[in-house]
N, C-alpha and C positions, 0 to 999 in steps of 0.2 A: 388571357391572353388572347381570345376573340376580339378586347377592346385594344389590344397593341397592336394588331395587325389594323385592326382598321381605321388608328389613329392613324400607322407608317403612310397607309394605302391615301390619306386623304390629305398628310403633308404631299406626298408625289403629286398626289391629280393636282393642288396648290401650288406645287413647282413647276408643272406641267402647262399647267394655264399662265403662268406668271413670266415664263419663257415664251408664252407664245404672244403676249402681251406686247412682254420687251420686243422681240421682233418686228411686229407693225408699228415702233415709236420710231418717230423722226430721224433721230439721231441714232441710232442703232442701225437706221437706214440707209445716210450718209454715211456712217464710220465703215458701214459695209460695201460703197459704192469705192471709199478710200480705199481702201483693200485692196480690192480688184483691181482700181487701173496703178495702184503700187506695186500688183504681180504682172501688172501684163508689163509697165515700163522696166521692171526687172528681166522679163521674160525677151525682150527688147535686148536690154545689154549683153543679153547670155544670144542671143541670134547669129552670129558671126559675120560673115556674108552673101546668109541666102535669103537674098531679094524675095521672097517668096513668101517666107513667114517672116521676115521684115515689114513688106505691107500688107499682111493682114492684119498683123497685130498695131501695127498702126491705124487702122482699118478700126478695127476695137477699141483700142483708145480713145481714138478720135471722137467717133458714137459714142460709147460710154462717156465723157467730157463733157458732153453737147448735152445729149439725154440729163446730165446728174446738175449741168450749170440752169438750163431750165427750169426744172424746178426746185431749186434753192430760189431763182432769179421769179420763177412767176407764185411757189403756195412759204417758204420758207423764211426769207429774206422779209416781205411787206411783214408772218406776222411776229419776224423778231424786232423789227423797226417799230413796230407799235407795242411792244411787252417790253424794251430796253427802253432806258432813256439814255445810255450811252448809245450817240452813231459811225463814229470811227470806224470800229474792225467793219461793220455791215460797208462804210459805204467803199474801207477799203479792199474788200469783197469782189465787189465789182468791179472795181477797178482792175484787178486780179481777175475776173473770168477776163474782162473784154482783152486783156494783154495773152489768155489763154485762147479764149477766140481768135485772133489774130493770127498765132501759131499755127490753130487748130486748119483754118479756110487757108492757109499758104501748105501745109503738109499734106492737106487731100487734094491739091494742084500738082501734088509731087510726088515723082516713085522714088526709089530705094537707087543710088546709085548718082539723085538728082545733086548739085550741086550743092554742102552746107546741109541736105536733108537728116542726114545723124546727126547736126548739133542741132539742127529745129529741135526734133525729136530729145533730147538728152535736154535742152536745156527749159520747153513746155513740161519735162519727170521735173526740173529744179524749181519752175514754179507750182508747178501740180502740190512738190510736197511743203515749199513754205505756205503754200495756204489751209492744205490739210491741217499741220502743226499747227496754227493761228486757230482756224475752228476749232479745233477738238483741243486744244489746252486754254484759249480763252474765249469764246465765248460761246460753244457749247455750255461751259461750267456753267456765264451766265443766263445760261435760255431756263437750263434745266432750273435757278434759282427765282425766275422767273411769273415759274408755276403756265405755265402754260401746258393747252391739254394734247402733249406731243404722239400718245395713240391716236387723236384725230386726226391731228395733223400728216401724222406719219401714214396716216391709212388713205388720204385724198392728195399725198405723193407720190404712194406707191399704187393705183391706179394714173393717176394724173403719167407715172412713168412709163409703165404699161402698155398706155393710149403713145406714149412717143418712138418707145422703141419698135411696135407696129408697126406706124410711120413711117422708122427708121430703115425696116429691113423689108418693106415697100417701094423706099425707093432703089434701096443693094441692088 
């Protein structure tokens, strides 16, 4: 009986270690960001006419997307470019980032009630949905096959994200 308990305990400890390792994996971090922003866009859609709530949600969306795009552009995409022969997905992702950044810049200079405010948030959400779908369904599987050290990359991305979030909170 002691052996059974010991084995169960060991496998439980291994499962905990595996789940901790995966939380710092680059793809897991990016996917968590995608999920968070998707929820923020859904909250915006259901915020009705509450201008204060809308403005707070858009500020958070813009911050999250800006930080996310930065860690992808500085760390993830360069590593992916080295690991993948096919560059088209990465080229498209960079163009999508540029479009999103343009809308983010416009939204940061606007407030709820301004002409096209809600439309710009909606279009930004649609861009992000498209971008996320391509990353998660096409790019990430190719990255996994490329045998990058996703844990080391994830640790680097997590540290940079923490730096950027701290900088953004100082500015706000």
